[in-house]
C-alpha positions in Angstrom: -5.8 -27.5 -30.9 -6.2 -23.8 -31.8 -5.9 -21.3 -28.7 -9.1 -19.4 -28.3 -9.3 -15.3 -27.6 -10.1 -16.0 -23.9 -7.4 -18.3 -23.5 -4.9 -15.9 -25.1 -6.2 -12.8 -22.9 -8.0 -13.2 -19.6 -5.9 -16.1 -17.9 -2.8 -14.2 -19.2 -3.8 -10.9 -17.6 -4.8 -12.4 -14.2 -1.8 -14.3 -14.1 0.7 -11.5 -15.0 -1.2 -8.9 -12.8 -0.6 -11.3 -10.0 2.8 -11.4 -10.7 2.9 -7.7 -10.6 0.8 -7.8 -7.2 3.4 -10.0 -5.9 6.5 -7.7 -7.2 5.0 -4.6 -5.8 4.7 -6.5 -2.2 8.2 -7.1 -2.3 8.9 -3.5 -3.5 6.8 -2.4 -0.5 9.0 -4.7 1.9 12.1 -3.6 0.3 11.2 0.2 1.0 10.3 -0.6 4.6 13.6 -2.6 5.1 15.9 0.4 3.7 13.9 2.9 5.3 13.0 4.6 2.0 9.9 6.4 1.8 7.3 4.2 -0.5 6.7 7.5 -2.4 10.2 7.5 -3.7 9.6 4.3 -5.5 6.0 5.0 -6.7 7.0 8.0 -8.3 10.6 6.7 -9.6 11.1 6.6 -13.5 13.5 5.3 -16.1 13.7 8.5 -17.9 12.1 12.2 -17.5 9.7 11.6 -20.0 8.4 8.4 -19.0 5.5 7.6 -16.4 6.1 6.7 -12.9 5.8 3.4 -11.5 2.4 4.0 -10.1 1.1 5.3 -13.7 2.9 2.2 -15.2 0.6 -0.3 -12.9 -2.3 1.9 -13.6 -2.2 1.7 -17.7 -1.3 -2.1 -17.3 -4.6 -2.7 -15.4 -6.2 -0.5 -17.8 -5.1 -2.4 -20.6 -6.2 -5.5 -19.5 -9.6 -4.5 -18.5 -10.4 -2.3 -21.2 -8.9 -4.5 -24.0 -10.9 -7.4 -22.5 -13.9 -5.2 -22.4 -13.8 -4.0 -26.1 -13.3 -7.5 -27.5 -16.0 -8.9 -25.0 -18.4 -5.8 -26.2 -18.9 -5.0 -22.2 -18.2 -2.1 -20.1 -14.8 -1.8 -18.4 -14.7 -0.8 -14.9 -13.4 3.1 -14.7 -10.8 4.0 -12.0 -10.2 7.3 -10.8 -6.1 6.8 -11.2 -5.8 8.3 -7.7 -3.2 5.7 -6.1 -0.6 7.0 -4.1 0.5 3.8 -2.0 1.3 0.3 -2.8 -1.5 -0.8 -0.9 -3.9 1.2 -3.5 -2.1 -0.4 -6.3 -2.4 -3.7 -5.1 -6.3 -3.0 -4.5 -6.4 -1.8 -8.1 -4.9 -4.7 -9.0 -7.5 -7.1 -7.2 -10.5 -5.0 -8.9 -9.2 -5.6 -12.2 -8.6 -9.2 -11.7 -12.2 -9.5 -10.1 -13.5 -8.0 -13.3 -11.7 -10.3 -15.2 -12.6 -13.5 -13.5 -16.4 -12.2 -14.3 -15.9 -12.5 -18.1 -17.0 -15.7 -19.5 -15.0 -17.4 -22.4 -18.3 -17.3 -24.5 -18.0 -13.4 -24.3 -14.7 -13.4 -25.9 -14.4 -16.5 -28.1 -15.4 -15.5 -31.3 -14.3 -11.9 -31.2 -11.3 -12.3 -33.7 -13.1 -10.7 -36.5 -15.1 -8.4 -34.5 -14.0 -4.8 -35.4 -13.1 -2.9 -32.5 -12.8 1.0 -32.5 -10.1 2.7 -30.6 -10.7 6.7 -29.9 -7.8 8.7 -29.1 -6.8 12.1 -29.3 -9.7 12.6 -31.8 -8.7 10.0 -34.2 -10.3 6.7 -34.5 -8.3 3.6 -35.2 -10.1 0.2 -36.2 -8.9 -3.1 -35.7 -10.1 -6.8 -36.1 -10.4 -8.5 -33.1 -7.5 -11.0 -33.1 -5.2 -8.1 -34.3 -6.4 -5.9 -31.6 -5.5 -8.3 -28.9 -2.2 -9.5 -30.4 -0.6 -6.7 -31.9 -2.1 -3.6 -29.7 -3.2 -5.3 -26.4 -0.5 -7.6 -25.2 2.3 -5.6 -26.4 1.1 -2.6 -24.3 0.1 -4.6 -21.5 3.9 -6.1 -21.4 5.4 -2.9 -22.0 4.0 -1.4 -18.7 4.4 -4.5 -16.8 8.0 -4.8 -17.8 8.7 -0.9 -17.1 7.3 -1.2 -14.0 9.7 -4.5 -12.9 12.7 -2.1 -14.5 11.8 0.8 -12.4 12.0 -1.2 -9.4 14.9 -3.1 -10.4 16.6 -0.1 -11.2 16.1 1.2 -7.8 17.7 -1.6 -6.1 14.6 -4.0 -5.5 15.7 -7.3 -5.0 13.6 -8.9 -7.8 14.7 -11.1 -10.9 13.3 -12.6 -13.9 11.5 -15.4 -11.8 9.4 -12.7 -9.8 8.3 -11.3 -13.0 7.4 -14.8 -14.5 5.9 -15.7 -11.1 8.2 -18.9 -10.9 10.0 -18.3 -7.7 
């Protein structure tokens, strides 16, 4: 049995965003327990030239929704990138999950050969659908999920691999 474009994307995004939501919940509780201002964690980064935790979450959400939308030929929801709390980030994740749940498999399946064009910094990059998903969207999504996890772990939040994988 072959794996469809839908199966390789939407359920993966929904699950992993759920895991991210759980991790953020643990981080919020941890900040409260350790009496750390949540903004310390939300603005934490692994290196001076990297985005902070809040931006990592925003980009992971955007990657899932925009990647799905481009493959499905629909509009992605827009977000203002103005989240300043764990609750705000949780709400963003929930909005993206709701959008993804509204995407029908028929909208994605068959998009393997669809040409997808990304316009960034005045330059267009063209992909075939399957390569776009497998070589761009999924790696970028996991990069930002992993970086968010690593920022929290680096800052002493008691999370582990099972939290990242959602198997706890």
